[in-house]
C-alpha positions as CSV (number, residue, x, y, z in Angstrom):
1,M,-9.1,36.0,2.3
2,V,-6.4,34.9,-0.2
3,T,-4.0,32.1,0.9
4,Y,-0.9,30.8,-0.9
5,T,0.5,27.4,-1.7
6,A,4.2,26.6,-2.5
7,L,4.6,23.2,-4.1
8,T,7.6,21.2,-5.3
9,T,8.6,17.6,-6.0
10,L,11.7,15.6,-5.2
11,E,12.9,12.0,-5.0
12,G,12.7,9.9,-1.9
13,K,10.5,10.0,1.3
14,S,13.4,10.8,3.6
15,A,14.4,13.9,1.5
16,A,10.8,15.0,1.3
17,N,10.3,14.7,5.1
18,K,13.5,16.8,5.7
19,L,12.3,19.5,3.3
20,G,8.9,19.6,5.0
21,E,10.6,20.0,8.4
22,A,12.8,22.8,7.0
23,M,9.7,24.6,5.6
24,E,8.2,24.7,9.0
25,N,10.9,27.3,10.0
26,M,10.1,29.7,7.2
27,I,9.2,33.3,7.8
28,P,6.3,33.9,7.2
29,E,5.6,30.5,8.7
30,P,3.3,28.1,6.9
31,T,-0.1,27.2,8.4
32,G,0.4,23.6,7.3
33,I,2.8,21.3,5.4
34,G,1.7,18.4,3.2
35,I,4.0,15.5,2.1
36,F,2.6,13.0,-0.4
37,E,3.9,10.3,-2.6
38,V,3.1,11.0,-6.3
39,E,0.9,8.0,-7.3
40,D,2.5,7.4,-10.8
41,G,5.2,5.0,-10.0
42,S,7.9,7.7,-10.5
43,G,9.2,7.6,-6.9
44,L,8.7,11.3,-6.6
45,W,7.2,13.0,-3.5
46,E,5.3,16.2,-3.5
47,V,5.9,18.7,-0.7
48,G,3.6,21.7,-0.2
49,G,3.3,24.6,2.2
50,Y,0.2,26.6,2.9
51,F,0.6,30.3,3.8
52,T,-1.6,33.2,4.8
53,E,1.1,35.6,3.4
54,K,3.0,35.2,0.2
55,P,6.1,33.1,1.0
56,D,9.6,34.5,0.4
57,S,10.9,33.5,-3.0
58,S,14.5,33.6,-2.0
59,E,14.0,31.4,1.0
60,L,12.1,28.9,-1.2
61,A,15.0,29.0,-3.8
62,L,17.5,28.2,-1.0
63,L,15.4,25.3,0.3
64,Q,15.0,24.0,-3.2
65,A,18.8,24.1,-3.8
66,M,19.6,22.5,-0.5
67,S,17.2,19.6,-1.0
68,G,17.7,19.0,-4.7
69,A,14.0,19.6,-5.4
70,K,12.4,21.1,-8.5
71,P,11.6,24.9,-8.3
72,F,8.7,25.7,-6.1
73,V,5.5,26.8,-7.8
74,V,3.7,29.4,-5.8
75,S,0.0,29.9,-6.4
76,E,-2.8,32.0,-4.9
77,V,-5.7,30.1,-3.5
78,P,-9.0,32.1,-3.3
79,D,-11.3,31.8,-0.3
80,V,-13.7,29.0,-1.3
81,D,-16.4,27.2,0.5
82,W,-15.0,23.8,-0.5
83,V,-17.9,21.7,0.9
84,A,-20.4,23.8,-1.1
85,H,-18.1,23.5,-4.1
86,V,-17.8,19.7,-3.8
87,R,-21.5,19.4,-3.3
88,R,-22.0,21.2,-6.6
89,E,-19.4,19.1,-8.4
90,L,-20.1,15.6,-7.0
91,V,-23.2,14.4,-8.6
92,P,-24.7,11.1,-7.5
93,V,-22.9,8.0,-8.9
94,E,-24.6,4.8,-10.1
95,A,-22.4,1.6,-9.9
96,G,-24.6,-1.3,-10.9
97,R,-27.3,-1.6,-8.2
98,F,-25.5,0.9,-5.9
99,Y,-26.3,4.6,-5.8
100,V,-23.8,6.8,-4.0
101,Y,-25.1,10.2,-3.1
102,G,-24.7,13.1,-0.7
103,S,-27.4,14.2,1.7
104,H,-28.1,17.2,-0.6
105,D,-29.2,14.7,-3.3
106,A,-31.4,12.5,-1.0
107,D,-34.4,13.2,-3.2
108,T,-32.7,11.7,-6.3
109,V,-32.3,8.1,-5.0
110,P,-33.9,5.9,-7.7
111,E,-36.5,3.3,-6.6
112,G,-35.0,-0.2,-6.4
113,S,-31.4,1.0,-6.1
114,I,-29.2,0.4,-3.0
115,P,-28.4,3.8,-1.5
116,L,-25.1,4.6,0.1
117,L,-24.9,8.1,1.7
118,I,-21.5,9.7,1.7
119,D,-21.4,13.5,2.3
120,A,-19.1,15.9,0.5
121,A,-17.2,16.8,3.6
122,M,-15.8,13.3,3.5
123,A,-15.3,13.1,-0.2
124,F,-12.5,10.5,-0.6
125,G,-14.2,7.3,-1.3
126,T,-17.5,8.8,-2.5
127,G,-17.6,6.5,-5.6
128,H,-16.5,9.3,-8.0
129,H,-12.9,8.1,-8.0
130,G,-12.2,5.4,-10.6
131,T,-10.9,3.0,-7.9
132,T,-14.0,3.1,-5.7
133,L,-16.3,3.0,-8.7
134,G,-14.4,0.0,-10.1
135,C,-14.7,-1.9,-6.8
136,L,-18.4,-1.2,-6.5
137,R,-18.9,-2.5,-10.1
138,A,-16.8,-5.6,-9.3
139,L,-18.9,-6.3,-6.2
140,D,-22.1,-5.9,-8.2
141,R,-20.8,-8.4,-10.7
142,L,-20.0,-10.9,-8.0
143,A,-23.4,-10.6,-6.4
144,S,-25.2,-10.7,-9.8
145,D,-23.3,-14.0,-10.5
146,G,-24.8,-15.5,-7.3
147,F,-22.0,-15.0,-4.8
148,V,-23.1,-14.3,-1.2
149,G,-20.4,-12.9,1.1
150,K,-20.7,-14.4,4.6
151,N,-17.4,-13.2,6.0
152,V,-16.2,-9.9,4.3
153,A,-13.4,-7.5,5.2
154,D,-12.6,-4.1,3.8
155,I,-8.8,-3.4,4.3
156,G,-7.9,0.3,4.0
157,C,-11.6,1.2,4.2
158,G,-11.4,5.0,4.0
159,T,-15.0,6.1,4.1
160,A,-16.1,2.4,4.4
161,V,-18.3,2.8,1.3
162,L,-17.3,-0.7,0.1
163,A,-18.0,-2.3,3.5
164,M,-21.3,-0.5,3.5
165,A,-22.2,-1.8,0.1
166,A,-21.5,-5.4,1.2
167,A,-23.5,-4.9,4.4
168,R,-26.4,-3.6,2.4
169,I,-26.8,-6.7,0.2
170,W,-25.7,-9.5,2.7
171,P,-26.8,-10.1,6.2
172,D,-23.5,-10.9,8.0
173,Q,-21.4,-8.3,9.8
174,V,-18.6,-6.8,7.7
175,L,-15.2,-5.9,9.2
176,A,-13.6,-2.6,8.1
177,S,-10.1,-1.5,8.9
178,D,-7.8,1.4,8.2
179,I,-4.3,2.4,9.3
180,D,-5.5,5.9,10.0
181,Q,-7.7,6.4,13.1
182,V,-9.3,9.5,11.5
183,A,-10.5,7.2,8.7
184,V,-11.8,4.7,11.2
185,D,-13.8,7.5,12.9
186,V,-15.1,8.6,9.5
187,A,-16.1,5.0,8.7
188,K,-18.0,4.7,12.0
189,S,-19.8,8.0,11.3
190,N,-20.8,6.9,7.8
191,A,-22.0,3.5,9.1
192,K,-24.2,5.3,11.6
193,A,-25.5,7.8,8.9
194,N,-26.5,4.8,6.8
195,D,-28.2,2.9,9.6
196,L,-25.6,0.3,9.5
197,E,-24.3,0.5,13.1
198,G,-23.6,-3.0,14.4
199,R,-23.5,-4.3,10.8
200,I,-20.0,-2.9,10.2
201,H,-17.2,-3.3,12.8
202,C,-14.4,-0.7,12.3
203,V,-10.9,-1.1,13.7
204,E,-7.5,0.6,13.3
205,A,-5.1,-1.8,11.7
206,A,-2.3,-2.2,9.2
207,G,-3.4,-4.9,6.8
208,F,-4.8,-7.9,8.7
209,N,-2.8,-7.1,11.8
210,H,-5.6,-6.9,14.4
211,P,-7.0,-9.5,16.8
212,D,-10.5,-9.0,15.5
213,L,-9.5,-9.6,11.8
214,L,-7.3,-12.6,12.7
215,A,-10.1,-14.1,14.7
216,K,-12.6,-14.0,11.8
217,A,-10.2,-15.1,9.1
218,P,-10.3,-16.8,6.6
219,F,-12.6,-14.4,4.8
220,D,-14.6,-15.2,1.6
221,L,-14.3,-11.7,0.2
222,V,-11.7,-9.0,0.9
223,F,-11.6,-5.4,-0.5
224,A,-8.3,-3.7,-0.7
225,N,-8.6,-0.3,-2.4
226,I,-5.1,1.1,-1.5
227,L,-2.0,1.5,-3.7
228,K,0.4,-0.7,-5.6
229,G,3.1,-0.8,-3.0
230,P,0.9,-1.7,-0.1
231,L,-1.1,-4.2,-2.2
232,I,2.1,-6.0,-3.2
233,G,3.3,-6.1,0.4
234,L,-0.2,-7.4,1.4
235,A,-0.2,-10.3,-1.0
236,P,1.1,-13.1,1.3
237,D,-1.2,-12.0,4.1
238,M,-4.1,-11.8,1.7
239,S,-3.5,-15.4,0.7
240,A,-3.2,-16.5,4.3
241,N,-6.4,-14.8,5.4
242,L,-8.7,-15.6,2.4
243,Q,-10.3,-19.0,2.2
244,N,-9.8,-21.2,-0.9
245,G,-12.2,-20.2,-3.6
246,G,-12.6,-16.7,-1.9
247,Y,-12.4,-13.5,-3.8
248,A,-10.2,-10.3,-3.5
249,I,-11.2,-7.0,-5.1
250,L,-8.1,-4.9,-5.5
251,S,-7.8,-1.3,-6.7
252,G,-5.7,1.9,-6.2
253,I,-3.6,0.5,-9.1
254,L,-2.6,2.7,-12.1
255,N,-3.2,0.9,-15.4
256,E,0.5,0.4,-16.1
257,Q,1.0,-1.1,-12.6
258,A,-1.7,-3.8,-12.9
259,D,0.5,-6.5,-14.5
260,S,3.1,-6.3,-11.8
261,V,0.4,-6.6,-9.1
262,L,-1.2,-9.5,-10.9
263,E,2.2,-11.3,-11.1
264,V,2.7,-11.1,-7.4
265,Y,-0.8,-12.3,-6.6
266,A,-0.4,-15.2,-9.0
267,E,2.7,-16.2,-7.1
268,N,0.5,-16.2,-4.0
269,G,-2.2,-18.5,-5.3
270,F,-4.7,-16.1,-7.1
271,T,-6.2,-16.3,-10.6
272,L,-7.7,-13.4,-12.5
273,V,-11.5,-13.3,-12.8
274,D,-12.0,-9.8,-14.2
275,R,-9.9,-6.7,-14.9
276,S,-11.5,-3.3,-15.6
277,E,-10.1,0.1,-16.3
278,I,-11.8,3.4,-15.4
279,A,-9.7,6.4,-16.7
280,E,-6.1,5.7,-15.4
281,W,-7.1,3.2,-12.7
282,T,-7.4,-0.6,-12.8
283,T,-9.6,-2.8,-10.6
284,L,-8.8,-6.5,-10.3
285,L,-11.2,-9.2,-9.3
286,L,-9.2,-12.2,-8.2
287,Q,-10.0,-15.7,-6.8
288,K,-7.8,-17.7,-4.6
289,K,-7.1,-21.1,-6.1
290,D,-8.6,-24.2,-4.5
291,K,-6.0,-26.6,-3.1
292,I,-5.4,-29.6,-5.3
């Protein structure tokens, strides 16, 4: 079965939400609407509709004119088994000592590596994205330099691959949080699939705003693989909830955004330990300054 997408971009979250609501009343009606911020610092938002019949071009043109959006791009989407497709495309990833793989590649795990199982159906945070890969490499560097995390948190955990990596190499329980309950459920499932139940405690929370996180603070290592805006907003709380001498591994940052993130974290007591780029993404390894 062929389905259709109709995509456009426009400025501002409020305008994007209003356009998305208007698209819900189209005939033929869409099977779903997606609204996403474009992660390039432009301030643009993408609005997309998904249809089982080709959408009406005149109705799309009217919605575009009313909202001030760019012209809609309508595309046919062939019927694809996306899980099978992703399984073919997502080959295992090595990041230092860590080996991220799907269950279909279980027989490829190298001897002596630290395996992390993330299946293709839950592909975000598999290690293929430059942000996740950068964080895993930063963790490997810290551990290779002799650091042992005794109180670790993964803020905005997604699949919890970073929390699982820390739990694999250190004995203490790792806290993982995400603002999305679906992500929390995924994180719990992944922990179970990796025999890490009880080693990773997953909670729904925005930033550090959860009793379980606040009770365990200050942490000695915090992952935050999110986006520039939330990272900047998190900086004061990151400083308040990280012990002196502790480390923060930050990603979800476009290369051109890294300096502005660094500036804010420097103002909140952090120094740069390492900075790496993978494609268009930067990962920062920071250390909180000791009190004088």
